[in-house]
Structures are given as C-alpha cells and as structure tokens.
N, C-alpha and C positions, 0 to 999 in steps of 0.2 A: 458887647464883649463876646468874642467867639468862644464857643464851648470847646473843651479839649477833645482832640481826636481820639476816637475809640481805638483801643489796642487790637492788634490782629487776632488775638485769642478771643476777644469779645465779639468781633465782627463775624467770625466764621461759626457756623453751627457746630455743636459738639459731634465729633466723629467717633464712631465705634471701630473697634479693630475688625479687620476683614474676617469674614466667616464667623461672625459672632453667633451667640446662641439664638437670638431672635431671628437671624437669617435662616438658620436651619429649621426653626419652628415654622416660619412662613412657608419655606420650600416644601416641607413635608405636609403642611396643611393644604397647600394647593394641589397636592396629588390626590386628596380625598374628594370624593364626589359629593355634591349637594343635590337634594331632591329636584330643585328647580333648574340647576345648571350642572348636569352630569356629563355633557358631551365632551368637554376637555379631558375629564378623567377617563372616559371610555377610550378616547384616542390615545391617551397615555398607556392604558392597558393593552391596546392593540400594538403600540410601539414596543412595549415590553415583550409581548409574545413574538413579534416579528424578529426582534434581536435574538431572543432565546432560540427560536427555530433556525435562524441563519447561522449562529455560532455552533449549535449542535450539528447541523448539517455539514458545515465545513470541517469540524473535528472528525466526524464519522468518515467522510469521503477521504480526507487525508490519511486517516488510519488504514482504510481499505487499500489505498494506493501503496502505502508503505508495506502492508501485508502482502500484496501482490508481488512487489519487487523482491522482498526477502524470501518468500516462499518459492517463487519461480527460480530465483538464483540458487537457493539451497537444493532444490529438486533437480534442476537442469544440470548443475555442476555435480550433484551427488550421484548421478547416473552416467554422466559423460566425462567426468574428470576435469582437471584444470589444464592439462597439457597433452597434446597428441604428437607423437613422433612417427614419421614414415620415411622409408628409404625412397629416394627419387627414382621413379620408373621401375622399381623392382620390390620384391617382398624381402622381409628381414629373415635371414637364415641364422645369423649370430645374435638373435634377440636375447639369449641368456647372458651373453657377454655385455651387451649394451645395458641391460637391466642392472647388472652388477655394478657398472660404473655409475649409473644414474642414482642408485640407492646410496652411494657415498657422497652425493652432492648435498651440501648444507641446505636445509629447508625442505627437503623432499620427505614426504610422508610414506608413500609406498608406490610401487610401479608394477604394472602387470602387462603381459603380452596378450594379444587378442587377434583372432581371425574373424573378420566381419564380412558379411555378404547379404545382398538382398535376395529374398525368396518369397514364394507363395505358400501359405499355410491353409490347410483345409481339414475339415472334419466331416462326419457323415451328414451334418446339418447345414454347414456354412463354409465359406472360404474367405480369405482376406490376405492382404500383403503384409510382409514382416521384414524386420531387420534382424538377421540371425547373428549372434555373437558367440564365439567360442572362447571360454575362459577356464581357468583352473579352479578347482573347488576352493582352495585357500583364498583365491582372489575374489571370487563371487561372494564369499562370506564377509569380506572386508569392504565391499562396495557399499557406501552409505545408503544409497537408494534401494538396494536389493537385500543385502544380508539381514538387515533389521526389520524388513517389511514383508517377510514371508507370512502369508495368511493361512495357507493350506499346504500340507505336505512338508517336506524337509529337504535341506541341501546336503545333509550328511550322506557320504558316499556318492557325491555328484559325479566324480571322475569315472566311477565304474558302474553307474546306474544305467548307462545307455539311454537316458531320458533327457527331457528338456524342462526348463522353468519358463513359464509364460506369465504375462500380466493378467490382472483380474478382469479388465474390460475385454481383452482378447478371449479369455476363457468364457466369459458370458456371451460374447458374440458367436463364438464357435459352439457353444453349448457343451463344453467339456468340463470334467472335474478330475481330481487326482485319480490316476490309474487309467483314464481314457487315453486313446491313441489319436495323434494328429499326424498328418502327412505333410512333409516339407518338400517343395518342388523348386528346383533351380534350373535355369536354362543352360548353365555352364557345367555340364556333367562330364561324362567320359568322352574322350576324343575317338572318333571313328573315321573311316575313309570318306565319309560323306559330311564331315564336320563335327561340331560339338553336339552331343546328344543330351537332351534334358535328363535330369536325375531326380527321382522321387524316392523318398524313404519315410517309413513310419516310425514315430517315436512316442513312447509313453510320457504322459505328463507327471512329473515327480514333485513339482512345487509350483505354487501360484502366489505371486507377489503383488503388492499394491503400492506403487511409488507415490500415488496421490496426484500425479499429472495424467489426465485422461489420455492425452496423446501418447505418452510413453507406455502406459499400461495396455495400450492397444496395438503396439508395434514391435516391442522387443521380445525376442526368443533367445534364451541362453542355453547352450549345450556345452559339453566338456570340450576343452581345447583340442585334445587329440582327435575326438570325433569330428569336430569342425574342420580340422586340417584334412582329414580323409574325405569328408563330404565335399569340400570346396577345392579339392586337388591342391592342397597347400602343405604337403607332408614336410615336416621339419621347418616350417616357416610361420611367421606372424605377419599379418598385414598392417598392424599398427601397434604401437606401445603407448599405453595410457598411463599418465602419471598424476598423482594427487600431491599437493604441496601443503605446507603448514599455513602459509599466509598468501592467499590468492592476490591480494593487493600489491604484493612485492614481486610480481611476475617478471618484471624486467631484470631485476637482480638475479633471479633464479635462472632465467634464460641465459644470461651472461656466464653463470657458473657452469651450466650444462654444455655450452659451446666449448669451454675450456676442458671439460672432462671427456668429451668425445673426440676421437681421432678420425672420424668419418663424417661427411656432410649428411645431415638428416633434415628433412622438412619438419619444422616445428610450428604448430598452430595452438595457441592458448585459448582459454575460455572467452577472453575479450574479443578475439577475432571471430570466433565461431558464433557468438551471440551479440555482436556489436549492434547490429540494426535493431534487434529485439529490445535490448535494454535501453538503447538510446530513445526508441519510441516510447518506452515506459516513462523515461525521465521527462521527455517533452510533454507527454500526456498529463503527468502529475503537475507540472508547472502550469500548463494551460488550465487545467481543472481548478487549481488554486485561484488564479486570476478571475476565472468565470464566477466561481462561488463567492469571491470577494464582492462582486456586484450585488449579491443578495444582501450581504451585510451593509453595503452602502445604501441600498434602497430602504432597508430597515432603519438605518440611522436617519435617513431623510424624513421618515415618518415622525421623528422627534421634532423636526422643524415645524411641521404642520400642527402637531399637538401643542407645542409651546406658543406658536403664533396665535392659536385660538385661545389659549390660556391667558396670554397678555391682553388680548381684546376683551376677554371676559372679566379680567381683574383690573380694567382701566381705572375705575372709580377708586378701588383700594390702593392702587399705585399712586393716584393723585393725592389721596389723604395721607399716605405715608410720606410723600414728598413735602406736603405742607407741614407735617409734624417734625420735619428735619432730617428725614432719611436722604442720604446722598444718592446720586445716580449710580455710583459704584456699588452701594448696598443693594439697590434694586436689581442691578445686573447680576450680582452674586446670588440673590434669591432665586432667580429663574435659571441661572447657571446650575445651581445645586439641584433644582427640580429636574432639569433635563439629564444631568449627569447621574442622578439617582436612578432614573429609568434605565440609562445605559449600563450602569454597574449591576443593577439587579438583573437585567436581561442577560448580560454577559455571564454573570455567575450562574444563573439558572441554565443557560445554554451550555456552559462548561460542564456542569454536573450531568446534564442530560446526555450530552455528546459522549462523555467518557463512559457513562453507564451503558449506552447503546453499543459503543465501540468494543467494550470489554465482553459483551454478551451477544455479539452480532450473529455468530453461528447458531447459538441457541434460539435466538429470535427467528432466524430463517427456518430452522427445523419446526418451530412452533407454528409459524404462519403456513408452512407447507401442510402441516397436519390439520390445521383449522380450516384453511381455504381449499384443501384437497387439490393442490397444485404443486408444481416443481419449480420453485424459484432458484435461479443459479444452477441450471441443469448442466452437469459436467460433460454432457454430450457436446455442448456448444462452447463451453469455456475450458480453459487450460488446466484448471484445478478442480478437485472433487469437493472442496470445502471453501467457504467464503472466509478468507484470511483478514485479520485486522491486527495491526501493530501500532500502539500509541507511543508517540515520541514526544518527550517533554518539550523539545525545541519547537515542534510544529504546533503543539497546543498553546504554548506561550505566545507564539506569533499570532495565532488566531485571537487570543484574548487581548493582546496589545492592540491589534488592528481594530477590534470592535470598540475598545475603550477610546482609542484615538478618534475614530469616526464619530462616536457618540459625543465626545467633548466638542469637536469641531461643529457638529450639528446644532449645539446649543448656543453658540456664540452670537449668531445674528439675531435670533428672537430675543435674547437677553439684552443685547445692545439696543434693540428697538424699545424694549421696556424701559431702559434707563433714559432714553431720549424722549419719552412721553411727556408732553407739556401738561402740567396739572390744570391749567386754566381750560385748555381744550377738552380735557377728560371730564371736568365737572360742569362744563357749559350747559350740556343738555340733560344733566341729572336732575 
C-alpha cells in the first residue's frame, strides 16, 4: 500500500523571512578578522578606505568647482555690471537723460555713466598696463566690488580729491601706498599739427581696494568722472553706461523693457555675452571633473568584488554546513549581500563626513599647510582668485552619496550570487 504523499509544507525546508536576525549576525561576523584567516577582512578594510577617500574627494572637488563658479560670477559681475550700453560709433553726450530713463525700468538696481580707456601706469619703482575708469563718487561707493572692499584710504571726497583708487595687487607691484604718486600715460592726448601727442599726468593714490580677483586687482584704476573726461578728451561725454539689475537671470525680460524705454538705438551687451566663453568653460570642466572622479568611486566599489570573492572562497565550508542545515540559497546570498553593502554604507558615510568637513574648512587647511610646509599653495599670481573657494550644495552631495551606494550594491551582487550557487558536496569534498 502506497504511503500518502507528503504535503508541500512538509517537503520544503522551513524558510525564514528575508534579512532575518541570523543573516545580519553572520554578515557582521564575516567582517571580523580571525588570526588564521585575516586577509578577507584586510581587503574589506581597504575597500572601506577606498570608498571613503573616493566619496570625500568627489565632494571636495565638486564643492570647489561650485565655489569657483559662484565667486567668479559675483566678483566679475560685481565690478563689471550686468549690462553695458554704448552709442554706435560715437560717445554718449546725453548720458544723464539716458540714465534717467533706465532708472525707471522695472528690475533696474542702479545705473552709472563711465569714461573708460587703456593707459600705462608707472611709479618710481615699476610700470604696468591698466584700464582707467572715470566714475562719480556716489557711483564708485555703490559698486559691489569696490565700495565695500576698500582696504586703505577712503573714497570720501573722491570727486574733488584729484586722486585715483587702485587695486591691491597693482599697489604691491608698483610699490606705492596711500599718498604716493603714480603717473598715467595715454597715447591719445592732445591734438597737434603732427598728430596726437601722448599725455602723461601724475595722480596721488587716495584709496586701495581688494576685489579678490587677482586679475582685476592688478588692472583697474578709478578716477573722478570729470577728471577722466578731461584726461581722455571726452568733455561732457561718457563712453559707456553700466547698469546693475535685481535679477541677472531675467536679463532677456529686462533688455526688452530697456528697448521700449529708449528712443535711440544703443548697443547693449549683458554679462552673459561678455563672459559666455568663460562660464561655459567652467560648466564643461565641472561636468567632466564629475565623470572623471566617478571612476574613482567605481574602482573603489570594484574592490568590494575582490574582497567578497575571497570571503566566499574562505567561507566555503561554512556555507556548505549552512546549506545542509536548511539555509536557502537566497539566505546565503543575502548574508554576503549584507556584508558587501555594510562596507559600502560605512565607507560612504565616512567619506560624506570627511568630505563635508574638508570642504567647509578648505581655506583654513590651505593656510595651515602653507605655514607648515613653507610653500604657497593656490598662488593668486597664477589663479583668478586670492582664496580657495568652496560651496557645498545639498544636491551635489546627495548625488555623490547615491552614486556610491548604488555602485556598492551592484558590486556585491555577483559574489553573493556565486555564494548562493555553491554546491555543498563540492565544498565539503576535500575538507
């Protein structure tokens, strides 16, 4: 007489719920080293350090790139304005009328007239080239890059001082301080029967400013508007009108309003056109840098594969015993999956903390290393900024963290699958 068939429940081994307590216990146990077999745990430690360094590096680099973009944009626009207007082929004689109309345009912050010209500047010790700008006292005090960054001297009485304001780097290169005299030379001076004669005139230094952009601090010279008109033979004229707006990102709307407000054609150039190549290069560099540094995270994640592969080989006998005791292939796979993911999560978390800590204190770290190593890292002579900027953005940090976790999880799948496929008979055959 045939025996009754076994029920499906009796035929299958008892299954535990996924990620049960014993799976976590085994996963964490496998991360600890034993005296006789410590190599897998050493590789796991190396994988942890690799992921930590890769994540921290990516966060720091992205923060520096963000800082570069923001600082350069603020400083370049802070000294050059958002919009420049020029008369086509001639100077502006009715600039006061044009400014009055522009100030009524919605979204306009302030507008100023300017006389601008290239010149040579010299002192008793040195000489250099410069871009001389003539502005009014009330306007130079409102310039974001100048008015709030005067380090020596004062801009009070600038219209009547008959002096000039120069950048910190120009002052250092010329070897001048407040009260010293510099000579300004232009090739387009007075008209003579033999042509244009050069003009040279001495001016006292009444103010020294520091914009923070080494190139700007070494090239700009500001003098009173009336004095610049006389010096460059522009009596009653302005060569350009500079405008600052409330929202630079809405420049197209503001330009449309300006065209309606003006009854004469003026050549308009905004900050996007003047700096398009520069900021586009920064954007491309930031994108390329992110993908390049992503490879570091990828290589660090691949080290998890080698570490788990060796761990599976080392734990072959333990896996076989677990299988004979009723552990399913899914349980074995989850054990090693948890082992690898634990390395990835721990490395990512440590890299996140390290990266944010370094990014927040990057300038202090640079100053400390310069003092200890007696060197000049990030020399402003060769870079556009005088300090190393760093801006941490939540979106960038989260992208790095998610990228690292994703790659870490993907790296654990194949070794875990191999562990689940291990045949207990083959594993115990030579034990």
